C-alpha positions, 0 to 999 in steps of 0.5 A: 500500500505504501508503494502505491502512495509513493508511486502516486506521489512521484507521478503527481510531482512529475506532472506538477513540475512539467505543468505549463507556466504562464508568461508574466505580463507587466502591469501598466497604467496610463500616465498623468498629464499636466496642463500642457499635455506632458505625460509623467509617471511616478517613481519606479515607472517609466514612459513607454509606448505600446505596439498600438501606439498608446503611451503607458507607464511601465515598471523599471526593469 
């Protein structure tokens, strides 16, 4: 009986280790604009442009 549980645990551990990992997507948000239309981001973020052409704040690497 113990051998069955050990084998089942080994199979389960193998399946968990081989599970597909999701790609990490960075969190972005819209920048704040002043009266002149200049965009700015808080500390730790930088201005970036998406592939669609939108301006966003993205975290520094």
